[in-house]
ROMARGU-260626 format. One record per residue: residue number from 1; residue in three letters; x, y, z of N, C-alpha, C, O, CB in turn. Coordinates in nm, 4 decimals. Glycine has a CB too. Layout:
R    i   aa       nc1       nc2       nc3      cac1      cac2      cac3       cc1       cc2       cc3       oc1       oc2       oc3      cbc1      cbc2      cbc3
R  NUM  ALA         X         Y         Z         X         Y         Z         X         Y         Z         X         Y         Z         X         Y         Z
...
//
This chain:
R    i   aa       nc1       nc2       nc3      cac1      cac2      cac3       cc1       cc2       cc3       oc1       oc2       oc3      cbc1      cbc2      cbc3
R    1  MET   -0.3610    3.2250    0.9291   -0.4621    3.1386    0.9866   -0.5014    3.0281    0.8877   -0.5202    2.9129    0.9267   -0.5852    3.2208    1.0273
R    2  ARG   -0.5135    3.0645    0.7599   -0.5514    2.9684    0.6572   -0.4440    2.8594    0.6421   -0.4761    2.7419    0.6238   -0.5743    3.0404    0.5227
R    3  LEU   -0.3167    2.8997    0.6500   -0.2059    2.8042    0.6381   -0.2074    2.7051    0.7543   -0.1862    2.5855    0.7344   -0.0707    2.8785    0.6334
R    4  LEU   -0.2321    2.7543    0.8742   -0.2387    2.6678    0.9917   -0.3536    2.5674    0.9799   -0.3374    2.4498    1.0124   -0.2550    2.7520    1.1191
R    5  LEU   -0.4679    2.6137    0.9338   -0.5827    2.5255    0.9152   -0.5539    2.4192    0.8094   -0.5885    2.3023    0.8268   -0.7064    2.6068    0.8758
R    6  HIS   -0.4905    2.4603    0.7001   -0.4546    2.3663    0.5933   -0.3569    2.2607    0.6450   -0.3695    2.1430    0.6114   -0.3929    2.4416    0.4734
R    7  TRP   -0.2607    2.3018    0.7258   -0.1615    2.2110    0.7820   -0.2288    2.1079    0.8734   -0.1998    1.9887    0.8640   -0.0540    2.2900    0.8597
R    8  ILE   -0.3172    2.1526    0.9606   -0.3846    2.0611    1.0530   -0.4769    1.9659    0.9773   -0.4820    1.8468    1.0083   -0.4648    2.1400    1.1582
R    9  LEU   -0.5496    2.0174    0.8784   -0.6374    1.9308    0.7993   -0.5575    1.8295    0.7173   -0.6032    1.7169    0.6978   -0.7250    2.0152    0.7066
R   10  SER   -0.4396    1.8674    0.6694   -0.3536    1.7734    0.5963   -0.3040    1.6628    0.6884   -0.2958    1.5471    0.6473   -0.2340    1.8472    0.5333
R   11  ALA   -0.2711    1.6970    0.8114   -0.2289    1.5959    0.9086   -0.3441    1.5004    0.9404   -0.3235    1.3797    0.9522   -0.1781    1.6631    1.0379
R   12  ILE   -0.4636    1.5541    0.9539   -0.5808    1.4694    0.9793   -0.6073    1.3791    0.8592   -0.6471    1.2637    0.8751   -0.7058    1.5562    1.0100
R   13  ALA   -0.5848    1.4325    0.7380   -0.6012    1.3512    0.6171   -0.5020    1.2352    0.6170   -0.5376    1.1240    0.5779   -0.5824    1.4376    0.4905
R   14  LEU   -0.3781    1.2595    0.6603   -0.2802    1.1505    0.6687   -0.3253    1.0436    0.7680   -0.3072    0.9243    0.7437   -0.1424    1.2052    0.7095
R   15  ILE   -0.3834    1.0860    0.8785   -0.4332    0.9893    0.9765   -0.5490    0.9087    0.9177   -0.5579    0.7879    0.9391   -0.4780    1.0611    1.1058
R   16  LEU   -0.6373    0.9756    0.8437   -0.7479    0.9040    0.7786   -0.6959    0.8029    0.6764   -0.7464    0.6910    0.6678   -0.8431    1.0034    0.7100
R   17  VAL   -0.5954    0.8427    0.5997   -0.5378    0.7512    0.5006   -0.4766    0.6305    0.5699   -0.4843    0.5190    0.5184   -0.4315    0.8231    0.4148
R   18  SER   -0.4156    0.6516    0.6868   -0.3550    0.5385    0.7577   -0.4597    0.4372    0.8027   -0.4282    0.3197    0.8212   -0.2763    0.5881    0.8783
R   19  HIS   -0.5837    0.4818    0.8204   -0.6909    0.3890    0.8566   -0.7523    0.3219    0.7342   -0.8140    0.2160    0.7462   -0.7990    0.4619    0.9347
R   20  LEU   -0.7361    0.3820    0.6172   -0.7993    0.3291    0.4958   -0.7065    0.2431    0.4097   -0.7525    0.1493    0.3445   -0.8512    0.4428    0.4131
R   21  VAL   -0.5774    0.2737    0.4088   -0.4828    0.2068    0.3187   -0.3929    0.1135    0.3991   -0.3199    0.1593    0.4870   -0.3973    0.3107    0.2404
R   22  PRO   -0.3969   -0.0163    0.3706   -0.3052   -0.1080    0.4394   -0.1608   -0.0808    0.3972   -0.1322   -0.0575    0.2798   -0.3428   -0.2552    0.4095
R   23  GLY   -0.0710   -0.0842    0.4949    0.0702   -0.0571    0.4671    0.1072    0.0894    0.4815    0.2199    0.1282    0.4509    0.1045   -0.1029    0.3287
R   24  PHE    0.0144    0.1704    0.5275    0.0328    0.3150    0.5450    0.0018    0.3433    0.6913   -0.1143    0.3349    0.7316   -0.0603    0.4006    0.4466
R   25  HIS    0.1030    0.3770    0.7724    0.0828    0.3907    0.9170    0.1347    0.5245    0.9677    0.2444    0.5677    0.9323    0.1519    0.2764    0.9916
R   26  VAL    0.0539    0.5892    1.0512    0.0919    0.7122    1.1200    0.0678    0.6888    1.2682   -0.0420    0.6506    1.3088    0.0110    0.8373    1.0670
R   27  ASN    0.1714    0.7121    1.3491    0.1624    0.6857    1.4929    0.1253    0.8109    1.5715    0.2010    0.8514    1.6597    0.2942    0.6300    1.5446
R   28  GLY    0.0128    0.8729    1.5427   -0.0332    0.9866    1.6209   -0.0344    1.1175    1.5447    0.0013    1.1243    1.4271    0.0514    1.0014    1.7408
R   29  LEU   -0.0766    1.2215    1.6154   -0.0936    1.3525    1.5529    0.0393    1.4229    1.5263    0.0556    1.4855    1.4215   -0.1804    1.4399    1.6402
R   30  ILE    0.1330    1.4139    1.6179    0.2617    1.4839    1.5998    0.3361    1.4304    1.4775    0.3800    1.5105    1.3951    0.3502    1.4687    1.7262
R   31  PRO    0.3526    1.2974    1.4616    0.4155    1.2498    1.3382    0.3372    1.2886    1.2128    0.3968    1.3118    1.1076    0.4308    1.0996    1.3433
R   32  ALA    0.2044    1.2959    1.2229    0.1230    1.3364    1.1078    0.1482    1.4825    1.0723    0.1561    1.5173    0.9545   -0.0266    1.3142    1.1368
R   33  LEU    0.1610    1.5682    1.1736    0.1908    1.7094    1.1479    0.3280    1.7266    1.0832    0.3440    1.8047    0.9895    0.1841    1.7896    1.2782
R   34  ILE    0.4266    1.6529    1.1341    0.5610    1.6604    1.0776    0.5610    1.6047    0.9356    0.6223    1.6627    0.8460    0.6619    1.5835    1.1658
R   35  ALA    0.4926    1.4926    0.9150    0.4863    1.4315    0.7822    0.4181    1.5235    0.6821    0.4590    1.5296    0.5662    0.4128    1.2978    0.7886
R   36  ALA    0.3145    1.5954    0.7250    0.2452    1.6880    0.6352    0.3394    1.7981    0.5875    0.3366    1.8365    0.4706    0.1232    1.7496    0.7052
R   37  VAL    0.4225    1.8485    0.6782    0.5194    1.9522    0.6409    0.6255    1.8951    0.5466    0.6591    1.9566    0.4454    0.5865    2.0116    0.7670
R   38  VAL    0.6777    1.7774    0.5806    0.7832    1.7170    0.4986    0.7313    1.6825    0.3591    0.8001    1.7069    0.2600    0.8387    1.5907    0.5669
R   39  ILE    0.6115    1.6264    0.3503    0.5533    1.5942    0.2197    0.5333    1.7221    0.1384    0.5602    1.7244    0.0183    0.4185    1.5191    0.2367
R   40  GLY    0.4865    1.8270    0.2031    0.4698    1.9548    0.1338    0.6012    2.0100    0.0819    0.6082    2.0580   -0.0313    0.4056    2.0557    0.2257
R   41  LEU    0.7060    2.0038    0.1639    0.8376    2.0520    0.1208    0.8954    1.9665    0.0088    0.9538    2.0190   -0.0861    0.9341    2.0543    0.2387
R   42  LEU    0.8791    1.8351    0.0196    0.9292    1.7465   -0.0862    0.8539    1.7699   -0.2171    0.9147    1.7702   -0.3242    0.9163    1.5990   -0.0436
R   43  ASN    0.7232    1.7892   -0.2094    0.6466    1.8158   -0.3310    0.6856    1.9487   -0.3942    0.6828    1.9628   -0.5164    0.4975    1.8148   -0.3006
R   44  ALA    0.7218    2.0457   -0.3115    0.7592    2.1772   -0.3638    0.8996    2.1789   -0.4247    0.9302    2.2666   -0.5056    0.7507    2.2806   -0.2534
R   45  THR    0.9843    2.0846   -0.3876    1.1226    2.0842   -0.4367    1.1469    1.9662   -0.5309    1.1447    1.9817   -0.6530    1.2216    2.0789   -0.3187
R   46  VAL    1.1696    1.8505   -0.4740    1.2009    1.7308   -0.5530    1.0820    1.6917   -0.6411    1.0998    1.6542   -0.7570    1.2396    1.6132   -0.4602
R   47  GLY    0.9618    1.7006   -0.5859    0.8426    1.6646   -0.6611    0.8215    1.7534   -0.7824    0.7823    1.7058   -0.8890    0.7220    1.6710   -0.5721
R   48  LEU    0.8474    1.8824   -0.7663    0.8349    1.9746   -0.8791    0.9322    1.9378   -0.9903    0.8961    1.9374   -1.1080    0.8593    2.1190   -0.8334
R   49  PHE    1.0557    1.9068   -0.9521    1.1558    1.8658   -1.0515    1.1125    1.7384   -1.1232    1.1220    1.7299   -1.2456    1.2927    1.8444   -0.9845
R   50  LEU    1.0648    1.6391   -1.0474    1.0208    1.5131   -1.1085    0.8993    1.5335   -1.1985    0.8870    1.4678   -1.3019    0.9881    1.4105   -1.0001
R   51  LYS    0.8109    1.6227   -1.1603    0.6928    1.6486   -1.2428    0.7314    1.7148   -1.3748    0.6700    1.6886   -1.4782    0.5927    1.7369   -1.1669
R   52  ILE    0.8320    1.7995   -1.3710    0.8792    1.8630   -1.4948    0.9483    1.7606   -1.5842    0.9243    1.7575   -1.7049    0.9756    1.9797   -1.4632
R   53  VAL    1.0334    1.6773   -1.5261    1.1087    1.5771   -1.6028    1.0160    1.4717   -1.6630    1.0382    1.4267   -1.7754    1.2136    1.5092   -1.5136
R   54  THR    0.9139    1.4328   -1.5902    0.8249    1.3261   -1.6363    0.6998    1.3798   -1.7058    0.6020    1.3067   -1.7221    0.7842    1.2389   -1.5192
R   55  PHE    0.7020    1.5053   -1.7465    0.5853    1.5658   -1.8106    0.5354    1.4884   -1.9333    0.4146    1.4686   -1.9469    0.6181    1.7068   -1.8509
R   56  PRO    0.6258    1.4435   -2.0243    0.5750    1.3654   -2.1390    0.5032    1.2369   -2.0965    0.4004    1.2011   -2.1541    0.6901    1.3301   -2.2324
R   57  LEU    0.5570    1.1683   -1.9966    0.4925    1.0466   -1.9470    0.3583    1.0789   -1.8802    0.2633    1.0011   -1.8894    0.5851    0.9737   -1.8478
R   58  THR    0.3520    1.1921   -1.8143    0.2271    1.2354   -1.7519    0.1205    1.2610   -1.8575    0.0039    1.2268   -1.8376    0.2497    1.3617   -1.6676
R   59  ILE    0.1596    1.3207   -1.9692    0.0639    1.3451   -2.0776    0.0158    1.2130   -2.1375   -0.1029    1.1966   -2.1656    0.1274    1.4333   -2.1872
R   60  LEU    0.1085    1.1189   -2.1569    0.0704    0.9896   -2.2137   -0.0263    0.9126   -2.1244   -0.1125    0.8399   -2.1737    0.1938    0.9061   -2.2386
R   61  THR   -0.0118    0.9284   -1.9932   -0.0982    0.8558   -1.9003   -0.2173    0.9396   -1.8545   -0.2882    0.9023   -1.7611   -0.0182    0.8106   -1.7797
R   62  LEU   -0.2384    1.0527   -1.9209   -0.3498    1.1430   -1.8890   -0.3464    1.1896   -1.7442   -0.4511    1.2054   -1.6814   -0.4825    1.0744   -1.9172
R   63  GLY   -0.2274    1.2114   -1.6911   -0.2110    1.2652   -1.5570   -0.1982    1.1632   -1.4466   -0.1683    1.1993   -1.3328   -0.3230    1.3515   -1.5268
R   64  LEU   -0.2201    1.0359   -1.4774   -0.2144    0.9336   -1.3718   -0.0735    0.9137   -1.3173   -0.0569    0.8703   -1.2034   -0.2672    0.8015   -1.4245
R   65  PHE    0.0276    0.9449   -1.3971    0.1650    0.9266   -1.3490    0.1975    1.0237   -1.2359    0.2906    0.9994   -1.1592    0.2647    0.9452   -1.4640
R   66  LEU    0.1226    1.1327   -1.2243    0.1435    1.2252   -1.1129    0.1185    1.1564   -0.9789    0.1800    1.1917   -0.8783    0.0521    1.3474   -1.1273
R   67  LEU    0.0285    1.0586   -0.9776    0.0060    0.9823   -0.8543    0.1284    0.9006   -0.8171    0.1577    0.8821   -0.6989   -0.1151    0.8904   -0.8694
R   68  VAL    0.2002    0.8514   -0.9176    0.3238    0.7771   -0.8904    0.4283    0.8711   -0.8320    0.4966    0.8359   -0.7358    0.3777    0.7095   -1.0196
R   69  VAL    0.4412    0.9906   -0.8896    0.5378    1.0885   -0.8378    0.5007    1.1281   -0.6950    0.5876    1.1356   -0.6082    0.5434    1.2142   -0.9290
R   70  ASN    0.3721    1.1533   -0.6705    0.3291    1.1867   -0.5344    0.3507    1.0704   -0.4387    0.3866    1.0910   -0.3228    0.1822    1.2273   -0.5338
R   71  GLY    0.3292    0.9490   -0.4864    0.3568    0.8312   -0.4048    0.5044    0.8200   -0.3692    0.5391    0.7821   -0.2574    0.3117    0.7059   -0.4772
R   72  LEU    0.5909    0.8529   -0.4643    0.7348    0.8520   -0.4362    0.7714    0.9566   -0.3310    0.8586    0.9324   -0.2475    0.8144    0.8772   -0.5649
R   73  MET    0.7059    1.0716   -0.3342    0.7325    1.1754   -0.2343    0.6853    1.1301   -0.0960    0.7503    1.1584    0.0046    0.6630    1.3079   -0.2739
R   74  ILE    0.5724    1.0599   -0.0914    0.5230    1.0059    0.0354    0.6187    0.8989    0.0879    0.6481    0.8937    0.2074    0.3807    0.9471    0.0182
R   75  LEU    0.6667    0.8144   -0.0021    0.7616    0.7097    0.0372    0.8911    0.7709    0.0892    0.9469    0.7231    0.1880    0.7913    0.6163   -0.0816
R   76  LEU    0.9390    0.8753    0.0243    1.0601    0.9446    0.0688    1.0378    1.0110    0.2049    1.1259    1.0079    0.2908    1.1032    1.0500   -0.0354
R   77  ALA    0.9212    1.0703    0.2241    0.8903    1.1327    0.3536    0.8851    1.0285    0.4646    0.9261    1.0557    0.5775    0.7566    1.2083    0.3465
R   78  SER    0.8353    0.9103    0.4332    0.8271    0.8062    0.5359    0.9649    0.7572    0.5775    0.9812    0.7009    0.6857    0.7437    0.6891    0.4858
R   79  ALA    1.0637    0.7784    0.4919    1.2009    0.7377    0.5260    1.2661    0.8339    0.6248    1.3607    0.7962    0.6940    1.2861    0.7285    0.3997
R   80  VAL    1.2176    0.9565    0.6323    1.2831    1.0552    0.7192    1.1999    1.0979    0.8396    1.2541    1.1583    0.9322    1.3176    1.1763    0.6392
R   81  VAL    1.0705    1.0685    0.8414    0.9845    1.1103    0.9527    0.9610    0.9927    1.0459    0.9007    0.8931    1.0060    0.8493    1.1661    0.9008
R   82  PRO    1.0083    1.0031    1.1705    0.9812    0.8950    1.2653    0.8320    0.8924    1.3020    0.7702    0.9967    1.3234    1.0682    0.9116    1.3929
R   83  GLY    0.7768    0.7727    1.3086    0.6354    0.7574    1.3401    0.5451    0.7586    1.2183    0.4232    0.7475    1.2311    0.5932    0.8652    1.4329
R   84  PHE    0.6041    0.7720    1.0995    0.5287    0.7702    0.9742    0.5933    0.6663    0.8855    0.7081    0.6822    0.8439    0.5258    0.9117    0.9047
R   85  HIS    0.5196    0.5590    0.8559    0.5757    0.4475    0.7808    0.4844    0.4095    0.6643    0.3634    0.3935    0.6802    0.5979    0.3268    0.8728
R   86  VAL    0.5458    0.3956    0.5473    0.4749    0.3463    0.4295    0.5567    0.2287    0.3780    0.6755    0.2430    0.3489    0.4562    0.4593    0.3183
R   87  TYR    0.4937    0.1138    0.3672    0.5634   -0.0096    0.3338    0.5483   -0.0440    0.1856    0.4732   -0.1345    0.1493    0.5112   -0.1241    0.4198
R   88  GLY    0.6199    0.0287    0.1012    0.6225   -0.0027   -0.0410    0.5545    0.1018   -0.1279    0.4846    0.1908   -0.0794    0.5584   -0.1347   -0.0639
R   89  LEU    0.5772    0.0879   -0.2579    0.5226    0.1823   -0.3543    0.3715    0.1645   -0.3721    0.3014    0.2616   -0.4006    0.5931    0.1663   -0.4882
R   90  GLY    0.3211    0.0441   -0.3560    0.1771    0.0204   -0.3685    0.0964    0.0998   -0.2672    0.0071    0.1751   -0.3061    0.1471   -0.1269   -0.3527
R   91  PRO    0.1255    0.0850   -0.1366    0.0543    0.1666   -0.0381    0.0787    0.3168   -0.0573   -0.0099    0.3978   -0.0302    0.0960    0.1256    0.1022
R   92  ALA    0.1974    0.3538   -0.1034    0.2258    0.4957   -0.1283    0.1389    0.5480   -0.2423    0.0883    0.6600   -0.2355    0.3755    0.5165   -0.1614
R   93  PHE    0.1214    0.4675   -0.3471    0.0380    0.5069   -0.4599   -0.1075    0.5245   -0.4161   -0.1699    0.6264   -0.4458    0.0476    0.4029   -0.5726
R   94  TRP   -0.1611    0.4248   -0.3455   -0.3003    0.4329   -0.3008   -0.3180    0.5445   -0.1983   -0.4217    0.6108   -0.1952   -0.3456    0.2987   -0.2413
R   95  GLY   -0.2167    0.5647   -0.1147   -0.2210    0.6762   -0.0204   -0.2222    0.8094   -0.0932   -0.2935    0.9013   -0.0529   -0.1022    0.6699    0.0751
R   96  ALA   -0.1436    0.8211   -0.2008   -0.1427    0.9441   -0.2804   -0.2790    0.9684   -0.3440   -0.3249    1.0824   -0.3516   -0.0341    0.9373   -0.3891
R   97  LEU   -0.3431    0.8623   -0.3894   -0.4755    0.8760   -0.4498   -0.5781    0.9252   -0.3477   -0.6542    1.0179   -0.3752   -0.5208    0.7422   -0.5095
R   98  VAL   -0.5796    0.8627   -0.2298   -0.6750    0.9026   -0.1258   -0.6424    1.0443   -0.0767   -0.7332    1.1237   -0.0522   -0.6724    0.8017   -0.0069
R   99  LEU   -0.5135    1.0759   -0.0625   -0.4754    1.2109   -0.0210   -0.5154    1.3155   -0.1246   -0.5530    1.4271   -0.0887   -0.3253    1.2177    0.0041
R  100  ALA   -0.5076    1.2807   -0.2516   -0.5504    1.3746   -0.3562   -0.6992    1.4031   -0.3438   -0.7423    1.5176   -0.3573   -0.5185    1.3187   -0.4967
R  101  LEU   -0.7772    1.2993   -0.3181   -0.9219    1.3181   -0.3017   -0.9527    1.3995   -0.1758   -1.0368    1.4894   -0.1783   -0.9935    1.1816   -0.2951
R  102  LEU   -0.8845    1.3675   -0.0667   -0.9051    1.4434    0.0565   -0.8530    1.5864    0.0417   -0.9069    1.6788    0.1027   -0.8357    1.3736    0.1748
R  103  GLY   -0.7485    1.6049   -0.0392   -0.6947    1.7384   -0.0635   -0.7958    1.8294   -0.1306   -0.8008    1.9491   -0.1021   -0.5700    1.7297   -0.1483
R  104  MET   -0.8764    1.7733   -0.2193   -0.9817    1.8528   -0.2824   -1.0838    1.8998   -0.1780   -1.1315    2.0132   -0.1831   -1.0519    1.7710   -0.3933
R  105  VAL   -1.1160    1.8123   -0.0850   -1.2092    1.8483    0.0218   -1.1470    1.9559    0.1113   -1.2140    2.0518    0.1495   -1.2477    1.7233    0.1055
R  106  ILE   -1.0196    1.9396    0.1443   -0.9495    2.0364    0.2290   -0.9466    2.1726    0.1622   -0.9716    2.2738    0.2277   -0.8064    1.9891    0.2594
R  107  LYS   -0.9163    2.1772    0.0325   -0.9130    2.3058   -0.0366   -1.0498    2.3731   -0.0383   -1.0591    2.4956   -0.0302   -0.8630    2.2873   -0.1785
R  108  ALA   -1.1544    2.2942   -0.0487   -1.2903    2.3513   -0.0447   -1.3209    2.4081    0.0937   -1.3853    2.5124    0.1052   -1.3957    2.2440   -0.0825
R  109  ILE   -1.2756    2.3408    0.1973   -1.2997    2.3880    0.3338   -1.2197    2.5156    0.3606   -1.2730    2.6133    0.4133   -1.2626    2.2785    0.4368
R  110  VAL   -1.0897    2.5139    0.3234   -1.0024    2.6279    0.3510   -1.0439    2.7488    0.2681   -1.0294    2.8627    0.3125   -0.8559    2.5918    0.3225
R  111  LYS   -1.0952    2.7246    0.1484   -1.1384    2.8352    0.0616   -1.2535    2.9124    0.1242   -1.2615    3.0345    0.1107   -1.1802    2.7823   -0.0763
R  112  ASP   -1.3415    2.8422    0.1919   -1.4567    2.9059    0.2547   -1.4208    2.9825    0.3800   -1.4947    3.0722    0.4205   -1.5600    2.8034    0.2875
R  113  VAL   -1.3085    2.9492    0.4425   -1.2693    3.0156    0.5682   -1.2053    3.1492    0.5413   -1.1662    3.2188    0.6349   -1.1734    2.9282    0.6483
//
């Protein structure tokens, strides 16, 4: 039940980001649900590898480079999910930042359930 709630809240977060960040578009709930799964899978596989490889750079930037890696995962997800479009690394970076902030809220909500 907690996983399902987290998935739906992540999709809603993607829709909120599409309203806040120019160049970040989600065409409805179904593409947002699919994008949430794809972003999660990419972060668990390719993103994990990139985070390990770029660890020294992450330390030098005090963790800010993780937003670039997350932005790259969002950009990659937008290439494979129909109805989810991110137009460039800039919107992907800002989308990653807003998603990170919304992710903290989601974790607080899911933790209480």
